[in-house]
N, C-alpha and C positions, 0 to 999 in steps of 0.2 A: 695489847692486853696481853695480862700474864695470871695467865688460869691455874689455882688451887686447889685441887679434887681433899678431901677426907670425908669418915664417916664408916670407912671400908669394916670390917670382924668378921668372926666367927660366928654363928646364927644355923638355928637349929632346924629343919625345914620345919615349914608352916611361920619359919619365922617372921618378925620384918624389922629393918633395917631400915637408914635415911641416910645418903652418900648429897655432900653440898658440893659445890664448888661458886667458891671463889675468886671475882677475875676485881683484877682491879682497870684504872684508870675510870674515865666520865660521860664514856659512852659505848656503854653497859650495852642499854638499852636499844644502842641498832643493830646488837647483834643478834642472826639466829642463835640458838642454844643450841648441844643435844650430847646425851651421852652414847659412849662406846661402852661393843664389853672386846675383853679379849684371853679365851683360857689356852691352856697349857695344848701348844702344836696345837694350835687353828688361827685362821684370819679374824682380824676384827673385822665388828657386827657393828649394827648398828643397831640400836637400842629400842632409843623416842628422842624425838629433837618438839622442839617449841620455837613458831616462830616471832620476830621480831618486831612483828607490829603490834595485832591483833593479839597473839598470843595464843594459837591455831598449836593447835599439841596431834603429833602421830609416831605412831610406836608398831614394833614389830610386831607380828600376829601373838610369837610367843609367850605374849608381855601384859598383853592384851584388858585387861577386868584387875589386874594384878599392882600393875607398875602406873604410879603417876609423875609423871615430871612438872617445875612449875616455876616461876625465877619469881626475885620482887628486881625492882629492877630500882627503890630505895637501895637496895643493901649493897644492889650489887653482885646475884647471887641465885645461881637457881640450885635444887635441888630434882633427890631422887626419888619418892618415895618407894619402896620396893612394897612387898606384900605378899604372904603365902606362896614365901619359897621354896625353891625346891632347889636340889642337889645341883642341875643344872645349871640355874642362874653362877653358879659359882665362877667366876673368872675376876681379870681387871678389869676395874670401868675409870675409865678417862670418861671427862669433857671432854669439849670442843667448840670452835663460835666464828661463825662465819657472819660477812658484814652481808647484812638484807638482807635475812635468806625466809625463806618458808621454810615451815617444818619436814612441809614434802621431797625440798629440794635438800638438804641436809639425808635426810634418808639414803637419797643417790646419788650422793657426789661425795662419801668417804675420805674417798682423794682427796679432796679439795675444800677442803678448809681452812679459814685462813690463821687458828690455834689450837690450840692441843696441850691438855692441862694435862700432870701428874698425876697418873694409876695411882688409887686405891685401890686393898683386893679386897672379894666378899667369896667368902670360905660358908657354903652351904653344905652342914654332915646331915647324915641320913642316919 
């Protein structure tokens, strides 16, 4: 599985942005998918995940109510809709995949992903 993230950019605080992650291969539906981010000088952190079977989602507290993760198995793509963006959301956003994993498990296993995509930079200006 190869993952290609896109959609990052510069947005003002309070604005919205949607990042996408397209996956290669025919087994996309069997992977839990997640978004993680890394700011300069900080460790990579979990943002959101969606499970492989029931599509249950899970978010870090700081983005609940503002970000929405979704997946389209027909298009082999996972999305992260980000609303009401804040300067502290500025980071490189990475998508990741782990075989037959629930969203909550992905939140706890940042070091256990099977595949990582390239990053896409999201910059939120104040």
